[in-house]
C-alpha positions in Angstrom: 90.1 57.3 101.1 86.7 59.5 101.6 85.1 61.2 104.8 83.3 58.7 106.7 79.7 59.3 106.8 78.8 57.0 109.9 78.0 58.3 113.5 81.3 58.6 114.0 81.8 60.8 111.4 83.8 64.2 112.5 81.6 67.0 114.3 78.6 64.5 114.3 76.7 63.6 118.4 75.4 59.9 118.4 75.3 60.7 121.9 77.2 63.1 124.5 80.5 63.0 124.0 83.4 61.1 126.1 80.6 58.3 127.3 81.6 54.8 127.0 78.8 54.5 123.7 80.9 57.4 122.2 84.1 55.7 122.5 82.7 52.7 121.0 81.9 54.5 117.9 84.9 56.6 117.7 87.0 53.1 117.4 84.8 51.9 115.2 85.4 54.9 113.0 88.9 54.5 113.7 89.0 50.7 112.4 87.3 52.0 109.6 89.1 55.0 108.4 92.7 52.7 108.2 94.0 50.9 105.2 93.5 47.1 104.9 96.6 45.2 104.8 100.4 45.7 106.1 101.1 48.9 107.2 104.1 51.7 108.8 103.3 53.8 110.8 106.1 56.4 111.4 106.4 59.2 113.7 108.9 61.6 116.1 107.3 61.3 119.3 107.7 58.3 121.1 104.7 55.6 121.1 102.2 57.0 123.7 104.0 59.9 124.9 102.6 63.2 124.8 99.5 64.6 122.5 101.5 63.5 119.3 102.5 60.4 120.7 99.0 60.1 122.3 98.0 60.0 118.4 100.1 57.4 117.0 99.1 55.3 119.7 95.5 55.6 118.4 96.7 54.7 115.0 98.6 51.5 115.9 96.4 50.4 118.5 93.2 50.6 115.6 95.2 48.9 112.9 95.7 45.8 115.7 92.0 46.3 116.7 91.3 45.3 113.0 93.6 42.8 112.4 95.9 44.7 110.5 99.7 43.8 110.4 101.9 47.0 111.7 105.2 48.4 111.7 105.9 51.1 113.9 109.1 53.5 113.4 109.2 56.4 116.4 111.0 58.2 118.6 111.3 55.0 121.3 113.3 52.2 121.5 110.2 50.6 123.3 108.8 47.9 121.7 105.2 46.7 122.6 102.3 44.2 121.4 101.2 46.0 118.9 104.4 47.3 117.6 107.8 47.2 116.7 109.5 50.2 116.7 113.6 50.1 115.9 116.1 52.1 118.0 115.7 55.6 117.6 118.1 57.5 114.9 120.5 59.0 116.8 121.4 55.2 118.5 121.7 53.9 114.6 123.7 56.8 113.3 126.2 56.6 115.3 126.6 60.5 115.1 125.3 63.4 116.4 122.0 64.4 115.3 121.8 67.8 113.2 119.5 69.1 116.4 122.3 68.6 118.3 124.8 70.2 116.6 122.8 73.7 116.0 122.0 73.8 119.7 126.4 73.4 120.3 126.6 76.7 118.3 127.7 79.9 120.1 125.0 81.7 118.2 121.2 80.6 119.2 119.0 79.0 116.8 115.2 79.3 116.2 113.1 76.3 117.3 111.5 76.3 113.7 115.2 75.7 112.2 115.6 72.6 114.9 112.4 71.2 114.2 113.4 71.4 110.3 116.1 69.7 111.0 115.3 67.3 113.8 112.1 66.0 111.2 114.3 66.0 108.2 116.7 63.8 109.9 114.0 61.2 110.9 112.5 61.3 107.8 115.6 60.6 105.8 116.1 57.7 108.2 112.5 56.1 108.2 112.8 56.1 104.3 116.2 54.6 104.3 114.3 51.8 106.9 111.3 51.2 105.2 109.5 48.2 105.8 107.6 44.9 103.9 104.7 46.9 103.9 101.3 47.9 101.6 100.5 51.6 103.2 102.6 54.6 104.3 100.8 56.1 107.3 103.3 59.3 108.3 102.7 62.9 110.3 103.3 65.8 108.4 106.2 67.6 108.3 108.1 64.3 108.6 106.9 62.4 106.1 108.1 63.7 102.6 111.0 61.6 101.9 108.9 58.4 103.0 105.8 59.2 100.9 108.3 59.7 97.9 110.3 56.5 98.6 107.2 53.9 99.4 105.8 55.0 96.3 109.2 53.9 94.3 108.6 50.5 96.5 105.2 50.3 95.1 103.6 50.4 98.2 99.5 50.6 97.2 98.8 53.9 99.0 100.7 56.7 101.3 99.0 58.5 103.3 99.7 61.9 105.4 98.4 62.8 109.2 97.8 66.2 109.8 98.4 66.5 113.9 97.5 70.3 113.1 95.2 72.4 110.3 96.6 73.5 107.4 100.2 75.0 107.6 99.2 78.0 105.7 96.4 79.1 108.9 99.2 77.3 111.5 101.8 80.1 109.9 98.6 82.6 110.3 97.8 81.9 113.6 100.7 81.6 115.3 101.8 85.3 113.6 98.8 86.1 115.8 100.1 85.0 118.7 103.5 86.2 118.3 102.4 90.1 117.5 100.2 90.1 121.3 103.7 88.3 122.5 106.8 89.1 120.7 108.6 86.4 123.5 110.2 83.4 121.5 110.5 83.3 117.7 107.8 81.6 115.3 109.0 78.5 114.1 105.8 77.0 111.2 107.5 79.3 108.4 110.2 77.0 108.0 107.8 74.0 106.8 105.6 75.9 104.7 107.2 74.5 101.8 107.6 70.8 103.2 104.4 70.9 104.2 102.9 71.8 100.7 104.8 69.1 99.1 103.3 66.2 101.5 99.8 67.3 101.1 100.2 66.7 96.7 102.5 63.6 97.8 99.9 62.0 99.5 96.7 59.8 98.4 95.4 61.2 101.2 95.1 63.0 104.6 93.7 61.7 108.0 92.0 64.7 109.8 91.1 64.0 114.3 88.5 67.4 114.1 86.5 69.5 111.6 88.5 72.5 112.2 91.5 70.5 110.4 89.5 69.4 108.1 87.8 72.8 107.1 91.4 74.7 107.1 92.2 72.3 104.0 88.7 72.8 102.5 89.5 76.7 102.9 92.7 76.1 100.8 91.3 73.9 98.1 91.7 70.3 98.7 89.1 67.8 97.6 87.0 66.4 100.0 88.0 63.4 99.4 91.7 63.6 100.3 90.5 64.0 103.1 90.0 61.4 105.6 88.5 61.4 109.3 90.1 59.7 112.4 88.6 61.3 115.5 90.6 60.8 118.8 89.9 59.7 122.1 91.3 60.8 125.3 93.5 57.8 127.1 91.2 55.8 129.3 92.8 56.9 132.7 91.3 60.3 132.5 87.5 59.6 134.2 85.9 61.1 136.5 85.9 58.4 139.0 88.6 59.6 141.2 87.7 61.2 144.6 87.5 64.8 144.2 87.4 66.4 147.8 86.0 69.6 148.7 88.8 72.4 148.0 88.9 75.7 149.6 91.0 76.6 146.3 89.6 77.5 143.2 92.4 75.9 140.9 92.9 76.6 137.2 94.9 73.7 135.5 97.3 74.5 131.7 98.5 71.0 130.7 101.0 71.7 127.9 104.5 72.8 126.6 104.5 76.6 127.8 104.5 78.7 124.8 103.0 81.4 123.0 101.4 80.1 120.1 99.4 78.0 123.0 98.3 81.2 124.3 99.9 81.2 127.6 101.0 84.5 128.1 97.3 84.9 127.1 96.1 82.8 130.4 99.1 84.0 132.9 97.9 87.9 131.8 94.0 87.4 132.6 94.8 85.2 135.5 96.9 87.9 137.4 94.4 90.8 136.7 92.1 88.4 139.1 92.1 89.3 142.2 90.9 86.4 144.2 93.3 85.1 147.0 91.7 81.3 147.1 92.3 80.9 143.4 95.5 79.4 141.5 97.3 78.9 138.1 99.0 75.3 137.9 100.8 75.1 134.3 101.7 71.6 134.3 104.7 71.7 131.3 107.9 73.4 130.3 109.5 75.6 128.4 111.4 75.0 125.3 112.7 79.1 124.5 114.6 81.3 126.8 111.9 84.1 126.1 109.3 81.7 127.6 110.8 80.4 130.6 111.6 84.5 131.8 107.9 85.1 131.3 107.0 82.4 133.3 109.4 82.9 135.7 108.7 86.7 136.7 105.0 85.9 136.7 105.5 83.0 139.6 107.9 85.7 141.6 105.7 88.3 140.7 101.9 86.4 142.0 102.5 83.7 144.4 99.3 81.8 143.4 100.9 81.0 139.9 103.3 77.9 139.8 105.1 75.9 137.5 103.7 71.6 137.8 105.5 69.4 135.3 104.6 65.7 135.6 101.9 64.0 135.5 98.6 66.3 135.0 95.9 64.0 136.0 97.0 64.2 140.3 96.3 68.0 138.9 93.1 67.4 137.2 91.8 65.1 139.9 91.9 69.0 142.4 91.1 70.8 139.6 88.0 73.3 138.9 88.5 74.5 136.0 90.9 74.0 132.9 92.0 76.7 130.5 93.3 75.8 126.9 93.6 79.2 125.3 95.6 78.0 122.3 95.9 80.2 119.0 96.0 76.8 117.0 95.4 73.3 117.7 94.6 70.7 115.6 92.9 69.0 118.2 93.9 69.3 121.9 93.7 66.2 124.1 94.8 67.8 127.4 91.0 69.9 127.6 89.9 66.5 126.4 91.6 65.0 129.0 90.4 67.2 132.0 86.6 67.0 130.0 86.7 63.3 130.4 87.8 63.6 134.3 84.6 65.9 135.1 86.7 69.5 135.2 85.1 72.0 132.6 87.0 73.6 130.1 87.7 77.4 128.8 89.4 76.9 125.3 89.7 79.0 122.0 87.5 78.9 118.4 90.9 77.4 117.3 91.0 74.0 119.2 89.9 71.3 117.3 88.7 68.9 120.4 85.9 72.4 120.5 83.3 70.0 119.3 83.4 67.8 122.4 81.8 70.7 124.3 78.7 71.0 125.5 78.2 75.0 125.5 77.4 76.4 129.6 77.4 72.9 130.8 80.9 71.4 130.0 82.5 73.9 129.0 82.7 77.2 126.4 85.3 78.1 123.5 86.1 81.4 123.6 87.2 83.9 120.8 90.7 83.4 120.1 93.3 85.6 121.9 90.6 87.6 123.2 91.9 88.5 126.7 88.8 90.1 128.1 86.6 87.1 127.5 89.0 84.9 129.0 89.1 87.1 131.7 84.5 87.4 131.8 85.1 83.4 131.3 87.6 82.4 134.1 85.4 85.6 136.6 82.1 83.9 135.9 83.6 80.3 136.6 84.7 81.1 139.9 81.6 82.8 140.7 79.7 79.8 140.3 77.4 81.4 137.4 79.1 78.9 135.0 79.1 75.0 135.0 76.9 75.1 138.7 
């Protein structure tokens, strides 16, 4: 498959982003990008849950809209009309996950090794349970055994979905984040060899943003290897909800509380601003002790900061600003959802959905990792000098 030249191609703007026409154009581009015939789609995430699960859902839903039968192998036991995911591997195998064994060790195991173990075990399971199909669509880092097994089984095509930029860029950006905030160990380097092998094995790679596309071109991949698959926020995120006047200026961050997502940078920026009516709501959770300590100490030291896990939609309904200062994010559903709710956003230059932003009207794209620029932008938004 080759890159689309339709109005729905990544980076083009047939009209304002997130309008009904924009969604229709994106839906047509999604359907056009996918293969014709029975497909097996696999991903470790539960169908529709979280960013990766939403990405998976958009692929399965596009296949269904186009009348293409699909089998979905994912991290959920739930079944739906659009897919029939088998039981999660841990229920089928009857043995503890390797990741569970690693977590039981007396010494800490790096997030990278845990992630690699989880992805490798899922990949092996999915490869051993290939569906009767013509095409394989599998997510990066968890697809190598499936790609090879599908080729041996005579599949017509094997495709990789890259949920983030080229792994070499991911590694570089994570390194920048962890040099600034050495609170937890970086994980992408453990996945480089596996991702490079997947890139070489796939017939083509689906990319969801110009940011991701450009990262692969910079690493020497041929243009014809890349297929555009634009992403859209869930329709439940819209600007129709009541937004009563609030005396507070609520800033919302949605996502995992991790170093590479720029959360420590955001907390430092927020703490430098003295406004008593300003709040920072962190909608998400941590996965490492280092981030847990950092966030808990920040909350204890500044009562304006709080962690609010759960559904982000009510928080976005009352927000004045959404900030997503990631050091690398292939698309980033969270700020796209905020935009859909009518909330202006601040994102880093290494965020794939930045092309949806209308500068100075709906958001700003800031230099990645620049604390001063982030402080100035939040202050300008607070004073009404932006997004008025």
